[in-house]
C-alpha positions in Angstrom: 124.1 61.0 102.0 124.5 57.2 102.7 121.9 54.9 104.3 124.1 54.8 107.4 124.0 58.6 107.6 120.3 58.7 107.2 119.9 56.0 109.8 122.1 57.5 112.4 119.9 59.0 115.2 120.1 62.6 116.3 122.0 61.6 119.4 125.2 61.9 117.4 124.4 65.4 116.4 124.7 66.5 120.1 128.3 65.3 120.5 130.5 68.2 121.7 133.3 69.5 119.6 135.9 70.7 122.1 138.6 68.1 122.8 138.1 68.1 126.6 134.3 67.9 126.2 134.7 65.0 123.7 137.0 63.2 126.2 134.4 63.6 129.0 131.6 62.5 126.6 133.5 59.3 125.7 134.4 58.6 129.4 130.8 59.0 130.3 129.7 56.6 127.6 132.3 54.0 128.7 131.2 54.4 132.4 127.5 54.2 131.5 128.1 51.1 129.4 129.9 49.4 132.3 127.3 50.5 134.9 124.3 49.4 132.7 125.9 46.0 132.1 126.4 45.6 135.8 123.3 47.1 137.4 120.8 47.4 134.5 118.8 50.5 133.8 118.6 51.4 137.4 122.3 52.2 137.5 123.0 55.4 139.5 123.8 58.5 137.4 126.0 59.7 140.2 127.9 56.4 140.1 128.3 56.8 136.3 129.7 60.3 136.7 132.1 59.1 139.5 133.3 56.2 137.3 133.9 58.7 134.5 135.8 61.0 136.8 133.5 63.9 136.1 130.9 65.8 138.1 127.2 65.2 137.9 126.8 68.5 136.2 129.0 67.4 133.3 126.9 64.3 132.9 123.7 66.4 132.7 125.3 68.8 130.3 126.0 66.0 127.9 122.9 63.9 128.7 120.0 66.1 130.0 117.8 63.0 130.7 118.5 59.4 131.6 116.8 58.5 128.3 119.4 60.6 126.4 122.1 58.6 128.1 120.4 55.2 127.3 120.1 56.2 123.7 123.7 57.5 123.4 125.0 54.2 124.8 122.8 52.2 122.5 124.0 54.2 119.4 127.6 53.9 120.5 127.3 50.1 120.9 125.6 49.8 117.5 128.5 51.9 115.9 131.1 49.6 117.5 129.3 46.5 116.3 129.0 47.9 112.8 132.7 48.8 112.7 133.5 45.2 113.8 132.0 43.9 110.6 134.6 46.0 108.7 137.3 44.7 111.0 136.6 41.1 110.2 135.7 41.5 106.5 139.1 40.3 105.3 138.9 37.0 107.2 137.7 33.9 105.4 133.9 33.9 105.2 133.0 31.6 108.0 135.7 33.0 110.3 134.4 36.6 109.6 130.8 35.6 110.4 131.7 33.7 113.6 134.0 36.5 114.8 131.3 39.1 114.2 128.6 37.0 115.9 130.9 36.7 118.9 131.1 40.5 119.1 127.3 40.6 118.7 127.1 38.5 121.9 129.2 41.2 123.7 126.9 43.9 122.3 123.8 42.2 123.5 125.1 42.2 127.1 124.9 46.1 127.2 121.9 46.3 124.9 119.9 44.0 127.0 120.5 46.2 130.0 119.1 49.3 128.3 116.5 47.5 126.1 113.8 48.1 128.8 114.4 51.8 128.5 114.3 52.0 124.7 111.0 52.2 122.9 111.4 49.4 120.3 109.2 51.5 118.0 111.5 54.5 118.4 113.6 56.0 115.6 116.7 55.3 117.6 116.0 51.6 118.0 114.8 51.1 114.5 117.8 53.0 113.0 120.2 50.9 115.1 118.6 47.6 114.1 118.8 48.7 110.4 122.5 49.4 110.8 123.1 46.0 112.6 121.4 44.2 109.8 123.3 46.2 107.1 126.6 45.2 108.9 125.9 41.5 109.6 123.8 40.3 106.7 126.6 40.6 104.1 128.8 38.4 106.4 126.2 35.7 106.5 125.5 36.0 102.7 129.3 35.6 102.0 129.5 32.6 104.3 126.5 31.1 102.5 128.0 31.8 99.0 131.2 30.1 100.1 129.3 27.0 101.2 130.2 27.5 104.9 126.8 28.5 106.2 123.4 26.9 105.8 121.7 28.3 102.7 118.3 28.2 104.3 119.3 30.4 107.3 118.2 34.0 107.2 120.1 36.7 109.1 117.1 37.0 111.4 117.3 33.3 112.1 121.0 33.5 113.0 120.5 36.6 115.2 117.7 35.0 117.1 119.7 31.8 117.6 122.8 33.7 118.9 120.7 36.2 120.8 119.0 33.3 122.5 122.3 32.1 123.9 122.6 35.4 125.7 119.1 35.2 127.4 120.6 33.9 130.7 123.8 35.1 132.3 126.9 32.8 132.3 129.1 32.8 135.4 131.8 31.1 133.5 133.0 32.7 130.2 134.2 29.3 129.0 130.6 27.9 129.3 129.3 30.9 127.2 131.9 30.2 124.5 131.0 26.5 124.5 127.3 27.2 124.2 127.9 29.8 121.5 130.1 27.4 119.5 127.3 24.8 119.7 124.8 27.3 118.4 127.2 28.4 115.6 127.7 24.7 114.7 123.9 24.6 113.9 124.5 27.3 111.2 127.8 26.0 109.8 127.9 23.5 106.9 130.5 20.8 107.4 132.1 19.0 104.5 130.5 15.6 104.1 127.9 16.5 106.7 
């Protein structure tokens, strides 16, 4: 058993096996992610079911409580973010780190919407954070070893910096990209700089 297997919360153990049930589960997760990003934790479960094209009974069969749905969306978001580290691993060190941190910004939009509902001392939250660190820290270390990232920056420093960028919503995606680039410039080592 790997560390990732040990850290994966029980939410995954409840995933259905039938193909149609799996499709409904995935549609519900996608609809919930979208609804939570738009309306926060108060998003209507009926609206989530409607967006997914299923009945409310189907939603409750998969997620008996609102908390179960919050946790499942969180776990799914963590898994996507962790897979993204693998997706960028073949890029040059700085490009890999910057690409992954841009995906982290997208992840924080949904995570922030459900953060209120998650107990930050819970196993689900702690396991997810452990997986995010395991995915992102090697990217930072590689960028530091190549001389592209500040050697004095810890992964926690970088996550706090990038996470700070997402504290306030941006109406213009170009402004978000500009501000994120400025933050990343604070981590990057420039030749002759």
